[in-house]
BAVEX-66175 format. One record per residue (C-alpha): residue number from 1; x, y, z. Coordinates in Angstrom, 1 decimal, padded with zeros to 4 digits. Example, Ala and Ser with C-alpha at 12.3 -4.5 7.8 and 13.67 -1.06 7.14 Angstrom:
BEGIN
+-----+--------+--------+--------+
: seq :      X :      Y :      Z :
+-----+--------+--------+--------+
:   1 :  012.3 : -004.5 :  007.8 :
:   2 :  013.7 : -001.1 :  007.1 :
+-----+--------+--------+--------+
//
This chain:
BEGIN
+-----+--------+--------+--------+
: seq :      X :      Y :      Z :
+-----+--------+--------+--------+
:   1 :  025.6 : -062.7 :  094.9 :
:   2 :  026.3 : -066.2 :  094.4 :
:   3 :  022.7 : -066.1 :  092.6 :
:   4 :  023.6 : -063.1 :  091.2 :
:   5 :  027.4 : -064.5 :  089.5 :
:   6 :  025.7 : -068.1 :  088.5 :
:   7 :  023.6 : -064.8 :  086.6 :
:   8 :  025.6 : -063.8 :  084.7 :
:   9 :  027.6 : -067.2 :  083.6 :
:  10 :  023.7 : -068.6 :  082.5 :
:  11 :  023.2 : -065.2 :  079.8 :
:  12 :  027.2 : -065.0 :  078.6 :
:  13 :  026.4 : -068.2 :  077.5 :
:  14 :  023.2 : -067.8 :  076.0 :
:  15 :  024.8 : -064.2 :  074.2 :
:  16 :  027.3 : -066.3 :  072.8 :
:  17 :  025.4 : -068.7 :  071.7 :
:  18 :  023.0 : -066.3 :  069.9 :
:  19 :  025.8 : -064.8 :  068.2 :
:  20 :  027.3 : -067.5 :  066.4 :
:  21 :  023.7 : -068.8 :  064.8 :
:  22 :  023.3 : -065.5 :  064.0 :
:  23 :  026.7 : -065.3 :  062.2 :
:  24 :  026.6 : -069.6 :  061.2 :
:  25 :  022.6 : -068.0 :  059.0 :
:  26 :  024.8 : -064.7 :  058.1 :
:  27 :  027.6 : -066.9 :  056.2 :
:  28 :  024.4 : -069.6 :  055.5 :
:  29 :  022.5 : -067.0 :  053.3 :
:  30 :  025.7 : -065.4 :  051.9 :
:  31 :  025.9 : -069.3 :  050.8 :
:  32 :  029.6 : -070.4 :  049.2 :
:  33 :  032.1 : -068.3 :  047.4 :
:  34 :  032.0 : -067.4 :  044.3 :
:  35 :  034.7 : -068.8 :  041.8 :
:  36 :  036.5 : -066.0 :  039.8 :
:  37 :  036.4 : -066.4 :  036.2 :
:  38 :  039.5 : -067.7 :  034.9 :
:  39 :  041.1 : -064.7 :  032.8 :
:  40 :  041.5 : -066.7 :  029.3 :
:  41 :  044.2 : -064.4 :  027.5 :
:  42 :  046.1 : -064.7 :  031.3 :
:  43 :  050.4 : -066.7 :  030.6 :
:  44 :  049.0 : -070.6 :  031.5 :
:  45 :  050.6 : -071.8 :  034.7 :
:  46 :  053.7 : -072.6 :  035.3 :
:  47 :  054.9 : -076.2 :  037.2 :
:  48 :  058.1 : -077.5 :  038.9 :
:  49 :  059.8 : -079.3 :  036.0 :
:  50 :  058.1 : -078.3 :  033.4 :
:  51 :  057.9 : -081.0 :  030.1 :
:  52 :  059.2 : -080.4 :  026.7 :
:  53 :  055.3 : -079.3 :  026.0 :
:  54 :  054.6 : -077.7 :  029.2 :
:  55 :  057.5 : -075.1 :  027.6 :
:  56 :  055.7 : -075.1 :  024.8 :
:  57 :  052.4 : -073.9 :  026.3 :
:  58 :  054.6 : -070.9 :  027.9 :
:  59 :  055.7 : -070.2 :  024.4 :
:  60 :  052.0 : -070.5 :  022.3 :
:  61 :  050.7 : -068.6 :  024.5 :
:  62 :  053.6 : -065.8 :  023.1 :
:  63 :  053.2 : -066.8 :  019.7 :
:  64 :  049.8 : -068.8 :  018.3 :
:  65 :  047.6 : -068.2 :  021.0 :
:  66 :  046.4 : -064.8 :  019.8 :
:  67 :  045.9 : -066.4 :  016.3 :
:  68 :  045.2 : -070.3 :  017.2 :
:  69 :  042.9 : -069.4 :  020.2 :
:  70 :  043.4 : -070.5 :  024.3 :
:  71 :  043.2 : -073.8 :  023.4 :
:  72 :  043.7 : -073.8 :  020.1 :
:  73 :  040.5 : -073.5 :  019.1 :
:  74 :  041.4 : -070.9 :  016.1 :
:  75 :  040.1 : -067.5 :  015.9 :
:  76 :  036.4 : -067.9 :  016.3 :
:  77 :  034.5 : -065.9 :  017.1 :
:  78 :  033.8 : -067.3 :  020.6 :
:  79 :  037.6 : -066.5 :  021.1 :
:  80 :  038.1 : -062.5 :  020.0 :
:  81 :  035.0 : -061.9 :  021.7 :
:  82 :  037.9 : -062.3 :  024.6 :
:  83 :  040.2 : -059.4 :  023.1 :
:  84 :  038.7 : -055.8 :  023.7 :
:  85 :  035.7 : -054.0 :  022.1 :
:  86 :  038.4 : -051.8 :  020.2 :
:  87 :  040.2 : -055.3 :  019.4 :
:  88 :  037.5 : -057.7 :  018.2 :
:  89 :  037.3 : -056.7 :  014.9 :
:  90 :  040.7 : -058.1 :  013.6 :
:  91 :  039.9 : -057.0 :  010.3 :
:  92 :  039.5 : -053.6 :  010.0 :
:  93 :  042.0 : -050.9 :  009.5 :
:  94 :  044.3 : -049.3 :  011.7 :
:  95 :  044.3 : -053.4 :  013.4 :
:  96 :  045.2 : -055.8 :  010.9 :
:  97 :  043.1 : -055.9 :  007.8 :
:  98 :  043.6 : -053.8 :  004.4 :
:  99 :  045.6 : -051.1 :  006.5 :
: 100 :  047.3 : -051.8 :  009.3 :
: 101 :  048.3 : -050.3 :  011.5 :
: 102 :  052.1 : -048.9 :  011.1 :
: 103 :  054.5 : -051.8 :  011.1 :
: 104 :  051.7 : -054.2 :  011.4 :
: 105 :  050.7 : -057.2 :  009.0 :
: 106 :  047.8 : -058.7 :  007.3 :
: 107 :  045.9 : -061.5 :  009.1 :
: 108 :  044.2 : -064.5 :  006.4 :
: 109 :  040.6 : -064.0 :  007.3 :
: 110 :  040.5 : -068.5 :  008.1 :
: 111 :  042.9 : -069.2 :  010.6 :
: 112 :  042.7 : -072.9 :  011.6 :
: 113 :  042.4 : -074.7 :  015.2 :
: 114 :  045.6 : -077.0 :  015.8 :
: 115 :  044.5 : -079.0 :  018.8 :
: 116 :  041.2 : -081.6 :  018.4 :
: 117 :  040.5 : -084.3 :  015.8 :
: 118 :  042.0 : -083.7 :  012.3 :
: 119 :  043.5 : -080.6 :  012.6 :
: 120 :  046.9 : -081.3 :  011.6 :
: 121 :  045.5 : -083.8 :  009.2 :
: 122 :  048.3 : -082.7 :  006.8 :
: 123 :  051.3 : -083.3 :  008.8 :
: 124 :  052.0 : -087.2 :  008.3 :
: 125 :  054.7 : -086.6 :  011.3 :
: 126 :  056.1 : -084.6 :  013.9 :
: 127 :  059.0 : -084.1 :  012.2 :
: 128 :  056.5 : -082.9 :  009.2 :
: 129 :  054.9 : -080.1 :  011.7 :
: 130 :  058.2 : -078.9 :  012.8 :
: 131 :  059.2 : -078.8 :  009.2 :
: 132 :  055.8 : -076.5 :  009.1 :
: 133 :  055.9 : -074.1 :  012.1 :
: 134 :  059.9 : -073.4 :  011.9 :
: 135 :  059.1 : -072.0 :  007.8 :
: 136 :  056.1 : -070.2 :  007.8 :
: 137 :  054.9 : -069.2 :  011.9 :
: 138 :  054.3 : -067.7 :  013.7 :
: 139 :  053.1 : -065.7 :  010.7 :
: 140 :  054.4 : -061.7 :  011.5 :
: 141 :  057.9 : -063.3 :  011.7 :
: 142 :  058.2 : -066.2 :  010.8 :
: 143 :  061.3 : -068.2 :  011.4 :
: 144 :  062.1 : -065.8 :  014.6 :
: 145 :  062.1 : -068.5 :  017.1 :
: 146 :  064.7 : -070.6 :  018.3 :
: 147 :  064.6 : -074.3 :  016.9 :
: 148 :  064.1 : -075.5 :  021.0 :
: 149 :  061.6 : -073.2 :  020.9 :
: 150 :  059.8 : -074.7 :  017.3 :
: 151 :  060.4 : -077.7 :  019.0 :
: 152 :  059.1 : -077.3 :  022.0 :
: 153 :  055.4 : -075.6 :  020.2 :
: 154 :  055.6 : -078.8 :  018.4 :
: 155 :  056.1 : -081.0 :  021.3 :
: 156 :  052.7 : -078.8 :  022.9 :
: 157 :  051.4 : -079.4 :  020.1 :
: 158 :  051.0 : -083.3 :  019.7 :
: 159 :  050.2 : -083.5 :  023.5 :
: 160 :  046.9 : -081.5 :  022.6 :
: 161 :  046.4 : -083.8 :  020.2 :
: 162 :  046.6 : -086.3 :  022.6 :
: 163 :  050.5 : -088.6 :  021.9 :
: 164 :  052.3 : -088.5 :  025.5 :
: 165 :  055.9 : -086.8 :  025.7 :
: 166 :  057.1 : -089.5 :  028.4 :
: 167 :  060.1 : -089.8 :  026.0 :
: 168 :  060.7 : -086.4 :  024.7 :
: 169 :  062.4 : -084.4 :  024.3 :
: 170 :  062.1 : -083.8 :  020.3 :
: 171 :  065.1 : -082.9 :  019.4 :
: 172 :  065.5 : -083.5 :  015.8 :
: 173 :  063.5 : -084.5 :  012.4 :
: 174 :  065.1 : -088.0 :  012.2 :
: 175 :  063.7 : -089.1 :  015.9 :
: 176 :  060.3 : -087.3 :  014.6 :
: 177 :  060.1 : -089.2 :  011.7 :
: 178 :  059.1 : -091.9 :  014.4 :
: 179 :  055.7 : -090.3 :  016.0 :
: 180 :  052.9 : -090.5 :  014.0 :
: 181 :  050.7 : -088.2 :  013.4 :
: 182 :  048.1 : -089.6 :  010.8 :
: 183 :  048.6 : -092.6 :  008.4 :
: 184 :  048.7 : -091.6 :  005.4 :
: 185 :  045.0 : -094.4 :  004.0 :
: 186 :  046.2 : -097.7 :  002.3 :
: 187 :  045.7 : -097.4 : -002.2 :
: 188 :  042.5 : -098.6 : -003.0 :
: 189 :  043.1 : -102.0 : -004.8 :
: 190 :  040.6 : -101.9 : -008.0 :
: 191 :  037.1 : -103.9 : -007.2 :
: 192 :  037.4 : -107.6 : -008.2 :
: 193 :  034.2 : -107.9 : -010.7 :
: 194 :  031.5 : -110.3 : -009.7 :
: 195 :  030.3 : -113.3 : -011.3 :
: 196 :  027.2 : -111.1 : -012.5 :
: 197 :  028.9 : -108.9 : -013.8 :
: 198 :  031.4 : -110.9 : -015.3 :
: 199 :  028.6 : -112.5 : -017.2 :
: 200 :  027.3 : -108.9 : -017.9 :
: 201 :  029.9 : -108.1 : -019.5 :
: 202 :  030.0 : -111.0 : -022.3 :
: 203 :  027.0 : -110.5 : -022.3 :
: 204 :  028.0 : -106.9 : -023.7 :
: 205 :  030.1 : -108.4 : -025.3 :
: 206 :  028.8 : -110.5 : -027.1 :
: 207 :  025.7 : -108.3 : -028.8 :
: 208 :  028.3 : -106.0 : -029.6 :
: 209 :  029.8 : -108.3 : -031.7 :
: 210 :  027.0 : -109.6 : -033.6 :
: 211 :  025.4 : -106.3 : -034.0 :
: 212 :  028.0 : -105.4 : -036.3 :
: 213 :  027.8 : -108.9 : -038.1 :
: 214 :  024.8 : -108.0 : -038.9 :
: 215 :  025.6 : -104.6 : -039.8 :
: 216 :  028.6 : -106.0 : -042.2 :
: 217 :  026.1 : -109.0 : -043.7 :
: 218 :  023.0 : -106.4 : -044.6 :
: 219 :  026.2 : -103.8 : -046.2 :
: 220 :  027.7 : -106.7 : -048.2 :
: 221 :  024.5 : -108.0 : -049.2 :
: 222 :  023.5 : -104.3 : -050.6 :
: 223 :  026.6 : -104.2 : -052.5 :
: 224 :  025.9 : -107.2 : -053.9 :
: 225 :  022.7 : -106.7 : -055.2 :
: 226 :  024.5 : -103.1 : -056.1 :
: 227 :  027.3 : -105.0 : -058.1 :
: 228 :  024.3 : -107.7 : -059.3 :
: 229 :  022.5 : -104.4 : -061.0 :
: 230 :  025.0 : -102.9 : -062.9 :
: 231 :  025.4 : -107.0 : -064.3 :
: 232 :  022.6 : -107.9 : -065.6 :
+-----+--------+--------+--------+
//
């Protein structure tokens, strides 16, 4: 009986080890779990203690992202391809073309990028950016957001330009004028003529005056000759 008991124990250990090996082998063949494809149309994740720019990200998703893209890239072909097939051709009749749906609007053919280098080059300061978007955006309902919501979207766009939001929130245009996006290029001074240019200019003036003098002398000589023939 003792031998039988020991044999059963050994067989149990072998069976358990074999089962574990099969399980590990199957897991190895299956490979790591696939990474789910992110839903680029979904709202951005919320964070604890959101900053003004974080709040602006949610507002951007709701009001701006459909046209300006999930990464601020504008209405590119790649971005339109993220929408359902029936919504990808934005400019067809019944969507946002020349004959939009009832109470709809016609979308411009070009919707610019708003995040990345040189994308906000027309605005020198945060105040300029705020003034524009609060007056003209969203395209289909300009001025429809609240004042603090426009400031939040402004903060989000500034963060997209690499500006830190550590000292914000933005609240008024006077403070926003101190946040510079693009410094105007200084006026170009007239180039100082070089010595060679000065000498060349003097030579040109010399020959011009000389030629003019010779022409006048010639005219005077012809006039004198004609006068003498008339006297003779």
